[in-house]
N, C-alpha and C positions, 0 to 999 in steps of 0.2 A: 402615449402612447401605449397601446395594451401589449404586456410582456406575453408570450408564447409560453405556453406551456409545451414541459420536456419531459420525457420518459426513456426507459431502457430499455433497449429491443435486441441487445445481444450480448453477450459474457464469455469472459475467455481469460484464461488464469494457465502458469506453469511456477508451482512451488512446491515446498518441501513436503507439503501434502500430498499433493495429486499433481497429475498430468492434466486432470480433467476439472470442471467447474462442480459436476460432483462426486468425483475422489475426494476431493478436496475437501465441500464441506462433510461429506460424511466419515471422513477422519475427525474432523472439526468435533463433531456431535459425538463421536467416541473417544473425545479425549485423549486423542492420540499425539503422540512427541514427537518434532521432527530434526530433534537433535541427535547429534552422534561425532563421532570422532571427524576430524577435518581427513577429508582424503584428496583436497586440491592440492595441497602442497605438505611437505615433512614439517609439520608443527612440535617436534619433541623438544625443541627448544623456547618455547612460548609458553607463556603464563596463561594463555588460554588456546585450549589442545581439543577446540571442539565449535561444533556450528550448527547450524542448518541448512543443509547442502539440498538441493533438487538431486533427488535418489536416481543414478544411472542413468546420470542425463546424457544421450548420444543425439547428435544432431541429425543423425541418419534415419532416426526414428520418424523425422519432422518433415519428410521428403516434399509435399504441398507448400509447407509455411517457406522454406530455403533449402535450396541443395548444398552436398559438401564444396564445390565450388564456390557459392555465394559465399557460404558461412568461415572461410579461409579470410574473407576480408572484413568480419566482424568481428568487434569482440562479446563476448559471451552476453553482458548487458543486453547487447541489439540481436542478439540470438534468441534470447526469452524474450524479446521485443517481440519479437516477428511472428515466435510460435503464437504467443498469446493474440498478436492482433489477427493472424489467421484465424484463430477459432472464434472471436470476436464478430469479424466480418461473416463466416460461415453461419455460425449462428443467429445471425440478423437477417438472414435472409433475402438480404439489402443485392438485387441485381446492378452489379457496376457496371454492366452495357448499355442499361436503358435508363440510369439514373444520373442524373446532371452533376457530374464531378465538380464543377467549378466550385458547387456548394458545399463538398462532403471535406474537412480538415480533418487533422491530426493535430491531434494536441497530449503529446506525451513526455513525460516526467524521467529524471532520475537523479537521482542526489550527488552523485559523483562520476558518472559515467565509465566510461571504460579504463579502470583504474589497473587491470591485468595489464591491459596492453602498452601504459604509460610505464610501469615497472618493469615490463621484458625489454622494453626498447630502451631505457635509461641504465637497467642494469646490463644489458647488450653493451651498452657505449662502454659503461663503466668498466668492464671487463676487459675490453679489446686494446689497441695501441693508441688509442686516440684520433683514431681515423673515423669522422663520421660516414655509420653505413648503415641509416636510420630504413624503414620500411617507406614505400611509396604513403603505404595507404595506413603509415602512425598516425598522423593526426585525425581522417576520417573514422578510424576506429574508434579513436579514443572523445573524441566531443560528444557534448553530454547530448547535444540537438540531434545527432545523425539518427539516432534509431528513431523519431521523428520525422525524418527524411528518408531513411528507409522503407518505411509502411507508404508512405506516400505514393514513392517512384515504383514500390512494388505494383500499388492496388490502381496508379493513376489520379491519387486523390489531388486537387487541386484549389481546394480551399483552402481557410485557414491554416498553417504549419508550423508548428513552432515547439518548444521544451518549457515547462517550469523549473526552476532547480530552487528550492526551498528546504534543502537537507531532509529529513524524517517527513516536510511537510510536501515535498513535493507532490507529489501524484495526487492529494485530494487538491492542492490548487488546480491540478490539471481540467481535474473534472470539474470544478468550480468555471474556471475559464470558460470550456466546453461549454456549460451549463450556461453561462452570461452570453456568451455565443451567439446559441440556436436563440434564447428566448429576446434577443434584440433583433432579430431574423438577419442575422449576419452568415449564418448557416444551416441548411438544411437537417447534416447529421456531423455528426462528430466520433473519433475513433478514438478515446480520451482514459489514460492510466501510466503507467510508469514500469521501468524494468530496472533491477540490481546484479551485479555480478563482486559482492566485495569480498567473496573470499579467497583475500590473494593476503602474502607475506605485509605489503606496507598496510596494509587498511588494518587487517586483524594488528601486527603491531602499533599502529598510531592508536587505534580506539582503545588498547589495552595500555597503552602507555596515560592515556588520558583516565585511566580509571573507571571507563565507562561499562567495560566487559565481566560478567561471571567469570569466576576461576573456578568454579566446580569440576575441575576433570575428570573426578573420581565417580561422577553421575552426572553425565550431561542431559540426560532425560528430564530431570529435575532443577535442572539448572535455573530455568526461565519461571521464576515464583513469583507475579504480582502480587501484592499485599503480606507478603509472608513476613513475618521480623527478623528472617534471615535471608532475605534477598540480599543478592551481592551484584547487582548488575545486570545486564539484556545477552541476548544468545544473539550474535550475529544471523543472519540468512538471507536467502539471495530468491531469484522469477521474478517472474513479473506476472501482472494482472489490470485488466481494464475493461470497459463498459464501452458498447456502443452507446451514444446519448444521440436522439431524434426528435425532431418538433413532431407533436401528439398527432396533429393532425395531418403529417404525412404519412405518421405510422400508421394511421387510422384507415388510410385511404389505401395501402399497399395491404391493407390485413396480417399487420406484422403483428407478432407475440410481443405483450409489452409484461416485464419483470414489475416493473414500479415506477414511478416518478419518483425524478429530483426536484425537490420543492425548494430548496436554503443552503445557503453558502456564507462562513462569516471566516473572515480574515482579520486577524491582528497579530501586535508584535508584542512582546514583551518588553522590552527595552530594560533590560535587566543585568543581564549577563551573557557568556560569553556560550556559554554549555548547558548551565542549570536554570532551569523555570521560574519564575519567580516564587518565594518560597507560600505567600499567602494564593496564588491562582489568580493573579489578577486577569493577567491576558488569558488565561484559558475560558475564564469565567466571561471575559468580554467579549470572544468569538463566539461561545455558544448562546450568547446573547443574540448576537449580531445574526445568527443563521435561524434561531427563532422568528425572530423580527421579519428576514428575509423570507422565510416560509410564511408568515401569517400564522403560526402555530402559537399557542400557549405553553408553558413547561411542563402542564399537565397530561398535553397532550401526545408525548415521548412515551415509549413502552421499552425503550430496550436502548443502551447507550455502549458502544462500542468504544471502550476507552483506550488511550493511546498505551497505557497500563504496561512501561518495559519493564518493569521491575528493578528498578531502580532505587534508591534508599529514597532520595529526598523527591523524584518527577511524582512517585505512585503516590506519595501523599499532599502535592500540589496541586494534583489533579483532583483530586477527591473532595479535597476544599473549595476548590471552584464547583464542581456539582452540586455542592449541597449549598454553597453561596445562589446560585443559578435555580435550582429546582427546591428547594425550601421541603416542604413536609415532601413532598409529592419523589422526593431521592429516594425515601425508603419502599418506594410502592412500583418501582422500574426493576428491570435488570440490567445489571451492570455486567460484563465478561471483559476481560485480555485475552484477546485468540492468539496475543503474541505470545501467552503463553505454550502454544504449539508449534506456531508459525517460527518463532524468531522475530526478528527484528529486519527486517527486507529495507529499512532506508528507506530510500526515494519512492517506493512502490510498496512501501507500508500502507501508506493510504487507500489508495487503491483497491489492496486485496482485501481491508479492513471494510472498505464501503461494496464488496463482493459477500462479503461474513453478511452486515447487514441485507443486505437484498433476497440473498436464500433463506435469512430468518426468516424475512418479510412473505416468502415463498411459504416454505413447509412449517412457519409457526412452530418453531424450536431454537430456544437460544442455546449457545456454544459455550461449555463453561469457560470456569479459568482452573489449570488445573495446578497440581505442584503447590500449595498452599498447604503445608500441615500444618502452622500455627501462625493464626492472624495477627497483627501488629496490632495491638491494644491503641495506636492511634486513630485507627479503622473504626466508626460506630457499628455495635453488633448489628442492628437493625438496617443496615446497609444487604441486599442482595447481589452481592457479587459473585452467585450462578455458579458456587465452587462447586469441582470434581465432577460433576454429572448434569448435562445438557438438562433443562428445564423446558416443558410445553407450555406454548405460551401465544395466544396471537396476538400481533404486532402490529399496528396501523401506522407506526410511524420509527424509526431506527435514527438516531446520532452516531456518528462516527468524528471523532477529534484525532488527529494528529498533530504535534509539536518538534519543531527542530531545532537544531541545535544554531544558535542568531537569535532566538528568539522569535522564531516564524511558529504559529500558531494557525491551524487551518481547522473548519468544522462543515462538516455537508449533514444532509437529513433527506432522506427517501419516504417516503408511503406510497400505502397499499395503493395498488391504482383502481380509481374508480370513475 
């Protein structure tokens, strides 16, 4: 069976650096930090009191995506999803009134789903008199698949519809699943991506207790510092991002604009530790090899890697070890950067957001920087081009994005300039 080619024909996002793709990537290139003091709740007693929030978020600013009445029935993670999905579909130019919607699907990820809804409902019960007074929307607002379902229902998309949940690798898995469904002929187009709204007491407290978060409360904007010798954990982020993936011939027949081609994906497990990566990056190396093999590319074909690069002491080192294992001397000829230094870590949405960054890099020929690196950890070879401090101009014909999640989940995806 000959596999079909799959291209990107629509993009959309809402995240700490912007409410449009253009605003997001412009701020990436400028090296803007999205971090600041938490406004979602009183964090004064928390070890970590800052995060990368979507600035001045108000659903009333997005009436085409959802109205206020609808929004009350949705957790914020689904609200973010609906806003990003609206932009994706609009940008793609797909006329859903004339398309066969039985062949258009949604694969939308979230690492933890509606944790704000869960926290509020359980807290309300715990503070009450023991009488169960739960909202009838509690479960439909909370579950991690509901964003996919809501997108499908709003636009009448009756193709494959489900969620992928694999912690921080969730939305990269969503992209790979959508890619596979289309190239196998099981769908014509799929809205694929992820969303997360974890800036809530329960999530911030839990990740803090796991010692995963930076505690640089005196300087939030410099807290996410991948590869720096003084890095002390990641910065929580929120938002959504996604793509319209479409079968090439269908896209060409309708005259769609094509941003890039998705050409390969890899999926592996570390099978090592609950939260820590394998110290030698074995699973990470394997997943990049699988992505290259799937794409039919050689290591020297990759111009840019958007690394997982969370700014954790162990994770950054393990990932770069893996890159060096896979790419050898070509490691030092590529650009590498961690956009989490600016966006923070959007958990289940991070893979889709970083895939979007790779696509913008291919489109514009500019590599977003890794900011906040004040003292490079001596564990990293000085020959590495980690794109420190400022964006760099470079033609990018192929870019790889890595995402790794708690539980040892690894996913890598590759995009190419469309030819």
